N, CA, C and O atoms as CSV, one atom per row, in Angstrom:
chain,resi,resn,atom,element,x,y,z
A,1,LEU,N,N,-14.678,-46.023,49.325
A,1,LEU,CA,C,-13.247,-45.871,49.619
A,1,LEU,C,C,-12.348,-44.660,49.212
A,1,LEU,O,O,-11.850,-44.576,48.090
A,2,LYS,N,N,-12.252,-44.147,49.752
A,2,LYS,CA,C,-10.803,-42.652,49.087
A,2,LYS,C,C,-9.512,-42.998,49.501
A,2,LYS,O,O,-9.179,-43.455,50.595
A,3,GLN,N,N,-8.645,-42.678,48.294
A,3,GLN,CA,C,-7.764,-42.807,49.035
A,3,GLN,C,C,-6.751,-41.422,49.167
A,3,GLN,O,O,-5.628,-41.221,49.629
A,4,SER,N,N,-7.449,-40.866,48.720
A,4,SER,CA,C,-7.250,-39.040,49.927
A,4,SER,C,C,-7.910,-38.089,50.031
A,4,SER,O,O,-8.973,-38.141,49.412
A,5,VAL,N,N,-7.701,-37.156,50.612
A,5,VAL,CA,C,-8.337,-35.980,51.554
A,5,VAL,C,C,-7.694,-35.772,52.501
A,5,VAL,O,O,-7.110,-36.281,53.457
A,6,THR,N,N,-8.136,-34.171,51.610
A,6,THR,CA,C,-7.804,-33.010,52.113
A,6,THR,C,C,-7.807,-32.110,53.138
A,6,THR,O,O,-6.890,-31.291,53.201
A,7,CYS,N,N,-8.885,-32.117,54.146
A,7,CYS,CA,C,-9.443,-32.489,54.680
A,7,CYS,C,C,-9.019,-32.275,56.485
A,7,CYS,O,O,-9.446,-32.979,57.400
A,8,GLN,N,N,-7.963,-30.961,56.619
A,8,GLN,CA,C,-7.664,-31.021,57.495
A,8,GLN,C,C,-7.605,-31.896,58.742
A,8,GLN,O,O,-6.789,-32.499,59.438
A,9,HIS,N,N,-8.769,-31.668,58.659
A,9,HIS,CA,C,-9.221,-32.580,61.069
A,9,HIS,C,C,-9.847,-33.517,60.894
A,9,HIS,O,O,-10.814,-33.924,61.539
A,10,LEU,N,N,-9.115,-34.149,59.580
A,10,LEU,CA,C,-10.091,-35.556,58.911
A,10,LEU,C,C,-9.530,-36.189,60.098
A,10,LEU,O,O,-10.485,-36.333,60.862
A,11,PHE,N,N,-7.757,-36.945,61.017
A,11,PHE,CA,C,-7.813,-37.553,62.057
A,11,PHE,C,C,-7.734,-36.912,63.681
A,11,PHE,O,O,-6.884,-37.128,64.545
A,12,LEU,N,N,-9.091,-35.952,63.730
A,12,LEU,CA,C,-9.686,-35.745,65.426
A,12,LEU,C,C,-9.716,-37.728,66.054
A,12,LEU,O,O,-10.071,-38.795,65.554
A,13,PHE,N,N,-9.173,-37.318,67.253
A,13,PHE,CA,C,-9.325,-38.778,67.921
A,13,PHE,C,C,-8.255,-39.655,66.662
A,13,PHE,O,O,-8.985,-39.695,65.672
A,14,PRO,N,N,-6.976,-40.305,66.309
A,14,PRO,CA,C,-6.380,-41.352,65.359
A,14,PRO,C,C,-5.666,-41.844,66.115
A,14,PRO,O,O,-4.825,-41.380,66.884
A,15,GLY,N,N,-6.323,-43.764,65.693
A,15,GLY,CA,C,-5.510,-44.085,66.586
A,15,GLY,C,C,-6.751,-44.769,67.648
A,15,GLY,O,O,-6.748,-45.998,67.716
A,16,PHE,N,N,-7.924,-43.927,68.565
A,16,PHE,CA,C,-9.016,-44.278,69.674
A,16,PHE,C,C,-8.949,-45.911,69.635
A,16,PHE,O,O,-8.567,-46.753,70.448
A,17,SER,N,N,-9.517,-45.972,68.264
A,17,SER,CA,C,-9.273,-47.927,67.558
A,17,SER,C,C,-8.702,-48.129,66.656
A,17,SER,O,O,-8.586,-47.669,65.521
A,18,LEU,N,N,-7.892,-49.742,67.891
A,18,LEU,CA,C,-6.753,-49.609,66.425
A,18,LEU,C,C,-7.160,-51.180,66.924
A,18,LEU,O,O,-7.808,-51.487,67.925
A,19,ASP,N,N,-6.287,-52.497,65.413
A,19,ASP,CA,C,-6.207,-53.472,65.489
A,19,ASP,C,C,-5.644,-53.623,63.795
A,19,ASP,O,O,-5.701,-52.713,62.969
A,20,SER,N,N,-5.144,-54.909,63.569
A,20,SER,CA,C,-3.906,-55.841,62.473
A,20,SER,C,C,-4.241,-56.165,61.963
A,20,SER,O,O,-5.300,-56.530,62.473
A,21,GLY,N,N,-4.213,-56.556,60.651
A,21,GLY,CA,C,-4.115,-58.301,59.626
A,21,GLY,C,C,-3.372,-58.299,58.604
A,21,GLY,O,O,-3.203,-57.322,57.875
A,22,ARG,N,N,-2.784,-59.572,58.441
A,22,ARG,CA,C,-2.371,-59.439,56.920
A,22,ARG,C,C,-3.270,-59.601,56.154
A,22,ARG,O,O,-4.445,-59.708,56.505
A,23,SER,N,N,-2.945,-59.638,55.215
A,23,SER,CA,C,-3.662,-60.120,53.266
A,23,SER,C,C,-4.862,-58.981,54.018
A,23,SER,O,O,-6.028,-59.348,53.872
A,24,LEU,N,N,-4.710,-57.993,54.595
A,24,LEU,CA,C,-6.570,-56.915,54.104
A,24,LEU,C,C,-6.977,-57.115,53.328
A,24,LEU,O,O,-7.874,-57.913,53.058
A,25,THR,N,N,-5.941,-55.852,52.250
A,25,THR,CA,C,-5.521,-55.378,51.008
A,25,THR,C,C,-4.954,-56.275,50.088
A,25,THR,O,O,-5.539,-56.612,49.059
A,26,LYS,N,N,-3.373,-56.846,50.549
A,26,LYS,CA,C,-2.428,-57.439,49.225
A,26,LYS,C,C,-2.171,-58.364,50.379
A,26,LYS,O,O,-2.321,-58.407,51.600
A,27,LYS,N,N,-1.536,-59.354,49.008
A,27,LYS,CA,C,-1.994,-60.730,49.757
A,27,LYS,C,C,-0.060,-60.657,50.513
A,27,LYS,O,O,1.055,-60.636,49.993
A,28,GLY,N,N,-0.551,-60.643,51.845
A,28,GLY,CA,C,0.921,-61.290,52.794
A,28,GLY,C,C,1.339,-59.458,53.291
A,28,GLY,O,O,2.270,-59.069,53.997
A,29,GLN,N,N,0.436,-58.786,52.721
A,29,GLN,CA,C,0.557,-57.594,53.755
A,29,GLN,C,C,-0.104,-57.284,54.517
A,29,GLN,O,O,-1.296,-57.579,54.445
A,30,LEU,N,N,0.526,-56.385,55.814
A,30,LEU,CA,C,0.589,-56.065,57.351
A,30,LEU,C,C,-0.965,-54.982,56.391
A,30,LEU,O,O,-1.129,-54.487,55.276
A,31,THR,N,N,-1.772,-55.097,57.698
A,31,THR,CA,C,-2.531,-53.589,56.784
A,31,THR,C,C,-2.665,-53.488,58.576
A,31,THR,O,O,-2.519,-54.364,59.428
A,32,VAL,N,N,-3.048,-51.833,58.712
A,32,VAL,CA,C,-2.192,-51.826,60.660
A,32,VAL,C,C,-4.259,-50.648,59.644
A,32,VAL,O,O,-4.247,-50.256,58.478
A,33,VAL,N,N,-5.330,-50.496,60.465
A,33,VAL,CA,C,-6.595,-49.961,60.812
A,33,VAL,C,C,-6.631,-49.421,62.059
A,33,VAL,O,O,-6.076,-49.998,62.995
A,34,ALA,N,N,-7.382,-48.085,62.242
A,34,ALA,CA,C,-7.072,-46.973,62.729
A,34,ALA,C,C,-8.391,-46.024,62.917
A,34,ALA,O,O,-8.491,-44.877,62.480
A,35,GLY,N,N,-9.230,-46.628,63.543
A,35,GLY,CA,C,-10.956,-45.406,64.140
A,35,GLY,C,C,-10.549,-43.906,64.287
A,35,GLY,O,O,-9.773,-43.750,65.230
A,36,ALA,N,N,-10.907,-42.579,63.510
A,36,ALA,CA,C,-11.308,-42.061,64.249
A,36,ALA,C,C,-12.024,-41.539,64.513
A,36,ALA,O,O,-12.317,-40.621,63.747
A,37,PRO,N,N,-12.836,-41.707,65.759
A,37,PRO,CA,C,-14.505,-40.849,65.762
A,37,PRO,C,C,-14.972,-40.076,65.357
A,37,PRO,O,O,-16.144,-40.313,65.064
A,38,ARG,N,N,-14.435,-38.588,65.033
A,38,ARG,CA,C,-14.523,-37.458,65.066
A,38,ARG,C,C,-14.105,-36.622,64.021
A,38,ARG,O,O,-14.015,-35.396,63.943
A,39,ALA,N,N,-13.694,-38.187,62.662
A,39,ALA,CA,C,-13.534,-37.264,61.710
A,39,ALA,C,C,-13.860,-36.833,60.643
A,39,ALA,O,O,-14.111,-37.516,59.650
A,40,ASN,N,N,-13.910,-35.126,60.763
A,40,ASN,CA,C,-14.772,-34.511,59.489
A,40,ASN,C,C,-16.380,-34.125,59.696
A,40,ASN,O,O,-17.171,-33.515,58.977
A,41,HIS,N,N,-16.548,-34.959,61.424
A,41,HIS,CA,C,-18.176,-35.011,62.387
A,41,HIS,C,C,-19.326,-35.473,62.065
A,41,HIS,O,O,-20.500,-35.121,61.950
A,42,SER,N,N,-18.132,-37.056,61.863
A,42,SER,CA,C,-18.764,-38.652,61.401
A,42,SER,C,C,-17.628,-39.584,61.757
A,42,SER,O,O,-17.905,-40.764,61.973
A,43,GLY,N,N,-16.783,-39.304,61.811
A,43,GLY,CA,C,-16.325,-39.946,61.937
A,43,GLY,C,C,-15.374,-40.884,60.718
A,43,GLY,O,O,-16.044,-41.451,59.855
A,44,ALA,N,N,-14.093,-41.011,60.672
A,44,ALA,CA,C,-14.156,-42.397,59.884
A,44,ALA,C,C,-12.664,-43.895,59.969
A,44,ALA,O,O,-12.157,-44.224,61.042
A,45,VAL,N,N,-12.449,-44.241,59.231
A,45,VAL,CA,C,-11.532,-45.877,59.189
A,45,VAL,C,C,-10.947,-45.209,58.310
A,45,VAL,O,O,-11.259,-44.645,57.261
A,46,VAL,N,N,-9.463,-45.464,59.301
A,46,VAL,CA,C,-8.442,-45.673,57.472
A,46,VAL,C,C,-7.583,-46.614,58.260
A,46,VAL,O,O,-7.328,-46.680,59.463
A,47,LEU,N,N,-7.150,-47.443,57.045
A,47,LEU,CA,C,-6.504,-48.492,56.638
A,47,LEU,C,C,-4.872,-47.473,56.370
A,47,LEU,O,O,-4.651,-46.475,55.683
A,48,LEU,N,N,-4.049,-48.251,57.211
A,48,LEU,CA,C,-2.389,-47.948,56.561
A,48,LEU,C,C,-2.190,-49.134,56.505
A,48,LEU,O,O,-2.744,-50.126,56.979
A,49,LYS,N,N,-0.285,-48.726,55.101
A,49,LYS,CA,C,-0.031,-49.989,54.906
A,49,LYS,C,C,1.400,-49.934,55.280
A,49,LYS,O,O,1.520,-48.880,55.906
A,50,THR,N,N,2.775,-50.648,55.204
A,50,THR,CA,C,3.863,-50.667,55.557
A,50,THR,C,C,4.448,-49.664,54.367
A,50,THR,O,O,4.002,-49.835,53.232
A,51,GLY,N,N,5.765,-48.273,54.672
A,51,GLY,CA,C,5.934,-47.676,53.559
A,51,GLY,C,C,7.598,-48.539,53.449
A,51,GLY,O,O,8.404,-48.793,54.344
A,52,GLY,N,N,7.632,-48.749,52.340
A,52,GLY,CA,C,8.752,-48.662,51.616
A,52,GLY,C,C,9.826,-50.041,52.363
A,52,GLY,O,O,9.354,-51.014,52.951
A,53,ASP,N,N,11.382,-49.773,52.131
A,53,ASP,CA,C,11.892,-51.053,53.150
A,53,ASP,C,C,11.936,-50.761,54.379
A,53,ASP,O,O,12.916,-50.992,55.087
A,54,THR,N,N,10.860,-50.210,54.776
A,54,THR,CA,C,10.796,-50.098,56.832
A,54,THR,C,C,10.221,-50.611,57.033
A,54,THR,O,O,9.391,-50.785,56.141
A,55,SER,N,N,10.095,-51.055,57.768
A,55,SER,CA,C,8.317,-51.208,58.952
A,55,SER,C,C,7.839,-49.610,59.758
A,55,SER,O,O,6.724,-49.090,59.736
A,56,THR,N,N,8.627,-49.290,60.181
A,56,THR,CA,C,8.828,-48.026,60.827
A,56,THR,C,C,7.425,-47.355,59.973
A,56,THR,O,O,6.307,-47.803,60.230
A,57,ILE,N,N,7.555,-46.590,59.263
A,57,ILE,CA,C,6.198,-46.186,58.716
A,57,ILE,C,C,5.059,-46.401,57.868
A,57,ILE,O,O,5.003,-47.268,56.995
A,58,LEU,N,N,4.300,-45.713,58.110
A,58,LEU,CA,C,2.609,-46.359,57.946
A,58,LEU,C,C,1.952,-45.654,57.295
A,58,LEU,O,O,1.668,-44.681,57.993
A,59,LEU,N,N,1.285,-45.520,55.778
A,59,LEU,CA,C,1.240,-45.053,54.718
A,59,LEU,C,C,-0.713,-44.722,54.715
A,59,LEU,O,O,-1.236,-45.664,55.309
A,60,LYS,N,N,-1.699,-43.784,54.268
A,60,LYS,CA,C,-3.149,-44.315,54.472
A,60,LYS,C,C,-3.071,-44.944,52.703
A,60,LYS,O,O,-3.007,-44.495,51.559
A,61,GLU,N,N,-3.134,-46.401,53.503
A,61,GLU,CA,C,-3.647,-46.872,51.383
A,61,GLU,C,C,-4.896,-46.406,51.573
A,61,GLU,O,O,-5.211,-45.745,50.583
A,62,TYR,N,N,-6.295,-46.457,52.874
A,62,TYR,CA,C,-7.614,-46.730,51.878
A,62,TYR,C,C,-8.375,-45.634,53.946
A,62,TYR,O,O,-8.041,-45.550,55.128
A,63,ILE,N,N,-9.308,-45.198,53.127
A,63,ILE,CA,C,-10.086,-44.184,53.551
A,63,ILE,C,C,-12.102,-44.521,53.788
A,63,ILE,O,O,-12.937,-44.507,52.884
A,64,LEU,N,N,-12.294,-44.727,54.943
A,64,LEU,CA,C,-13.739,-44.943,54.789
A,64,LEU,C,C,-14.008,-43.598,55.931
A,64,LEU,O,O,-13.186,-43.249,56.777
A,65,GLU,N,N,-15.131,-43.077,55.746
A,65,GLU,CA,C,-15.544,-42.288,56.070
A,65,GLU,C,C,-17.334,-42.982,56.576
A,65,GLU,O,O,-18.107,-43.765,56.023
A,66,GLY,N,N,-17.387,-42.076,58.071
A,66,GLY,CA,C,-18.601,-42.182,58.190
A,66,GLY,C,C,-19.891,-41.211,57.247
A,66,GLY,O,O,-19.551,-40.087,56.877
A,67,GLU,N,N,-21.363,-41.720,56.896
A,67,GLU,CA,C,-22.626,-40.628,56.438
A,67,GLU,C,C,-23.276,-40.343,57.455
A,67,GLU,O,O,-23.924,-39.328,57.204
A,68,GLY,N,N,-23.512,-40.797,58.791
A,68,GLY,CA,C,-24.386,-39.320,59.195
A,68,GLY,C,C,-23.738,-39.261,60.359
A,68,GLY,O,O,-23.065,-40.063,61.007
A,69,LEU,N,N,-24.107,-38.046,60.510
A,69,LEU,CA,C,-23.446,-36.224,61.463
A,69,LEU,C,C,-23.610,-37.140,62.943
A,69,LEU,O,O,-24.730,-37.578,63.203
A,70,ALA,N,N,-22.750,-37.343,63.656
A,70,ALA,CA,C,-22.290,-37.423,64.216
A,70,ALA,C,C,-21.895,-39.304,64.856
A,70,ALA,O,O,-21.496,-39.366,66.018
A,71,SER,N,N,-22.046,-40.782,64.000
A,71,SER,CA,C,-22.165,-41.206,63.743
A,71,SER,C,C,-21.208,-41.759,64.747
A,71,SER,O,O,-21.620,-42.614,65.531
A,72,SER,N,N,-20.162,-41.414,64.789
A,72,SER,CA,C,-19.662,-41.848,65.695
A,72,SER,C,C,-18.687,-43.064,65.029
A,72,SER,O,O,-18.052,-43.770,65.811
A,73,PHE,N,N,-18.563,-43.332,63.339
A,73,PHE,CA,C,-17.959,-43.745,62.511
A,73,PHE,C,C,-16.098,-44.278,63.611
A,73,PHE,O,O,-15.377,-43.513,64.252
A,74,GLY,N,N,-15.947,-45.647,63.406
A,74,GLY,CA,C,-14.279,-45.675,63.892
A,74,GLY,C,C,-14.766,-45.758,65.387
A,74,GLY,O,O,-13.709,-45.949,65.988
A,75,TYR,N,N,-15.108,-45.746,65.704
A,75,TYR,CA,C,-15.626,-45.845,68.013
A,75,TYR,C,C,-14.600,-46.764,67.638
A,75,TYR,O,O,-13.399,-46.568,67.825
A,76,ASP,N,N,-15.235,-48.032,66.968
A,76,ASP,CA,C,-14.606,-49.347,67.601
A,76,ASP,C,C,-14.956,-50.395,66.754
A,76,ASP,O,O,-16.025,-50.734,66.248
A,77,LEU,N,N,-13.169,-51.085,66.687
A,77,LEU,CA,C,-13.245,-52.197,64.829
A,77,LEU,C,C,-12.811,-53.439,65.584
A,77,LEU,O,O,-12.381,-53.724,66.702
A,78,ALA,N,N,-13.157,-54.109,64.326
A,78,ALA,CA,C,-12.306,-55.461,64.171
A,78,ALA,C,C,-12.133,-56.371,63.148
A,78,ALA,O,O,-12.946,-56.836,62.348
A,79,VAL,N,N,-11.084,-56.534,63.277
A,79,VAL,CA,C,-10.609,-57.112,62.247
A,79,VAL,C,C,-10.432,-58.764,62.270
A,79,VAL,O,O,-9.673,-59.280,63.091
A,80,LEU,N,N,-11.049,-59.415,61.484
A,80,LEU,CA,C,-11.066,-60.402,61.247
A,80,LEU,C,C,-11.915,-61.379,59.477
A,80,LEU,O,O,-12.679,-61.016,58.583
A,81,ASP,N,N,-11.102,-62.794,59.850
A,81,ASP,CA,C,-11.386,-63.029,58.193
A,81,ASP,C,C,-12.686,-64.693,57.644
A,81,ASP,O,O,-12.923,-65.816,57.200
A,82,LEU,N,N,-12.976,-63.609,58.131
A,82,LEU,CA,C,-14.460,-63.899,58.093
A,82,LEU,C,C,-14.598,-65.671,56.748
A,82,LEU,O,O,-14.948,-66.778,57.158
A,83,ASN,N,N,-14.138,-65.303,54.986
A,83,ASN,CA,C,-13.406,-66.665,54.305
A,83,ASN,C,C,-12.659,-67.707,54.919
A,83,ASN,O,O,-12.799,-68.829,54.433
A,84,LYS,N,N,-12.161,-67.615,55.551
A,84,LYS,CA,C,-10.457,-68.375,56.091
A,84,LYS,C,C,-10.143,-67.684,55.398
A,84,LYS,O,O,-10.443,-66.735,56.122
A,85,ASP,N,N,-9.653,-67.083,54.296
A,85,ASP,CA,C,-8.393,-67.372,52.681
A,85,ASP,C,C,-7.369,-66.468,53.944
A,85,ASP,O,O,-6.641,-65.621,53.428
A,86,GLY,N,N,-7.296,-66.549,55.028
A,86,GLY,CA,C,-5.786,-66.675,54.922
A,86,GLY,C,C,-5.436,-65.105,55.766
A,86,GLY,O,O,-4.273,-64.741,55.934
């Protein structure tokens, strides 16, 4: 997991796939998960959190990068609670 990326081409096709859920990274916090299948030529999934007192700003929290060239990581995604902890 990376928390900061400097590549200007990270977000090619941002939001190609989207989902959201609560308590993914912090209890009770809403997290938006966005796929960017062309980021850095291998794809990425970005976890975004709401910023500050307003819910209209989304901030990058984590970035998961694809490992293989042209793998299209982030093309499709789903958020679910496998262990049913809320």
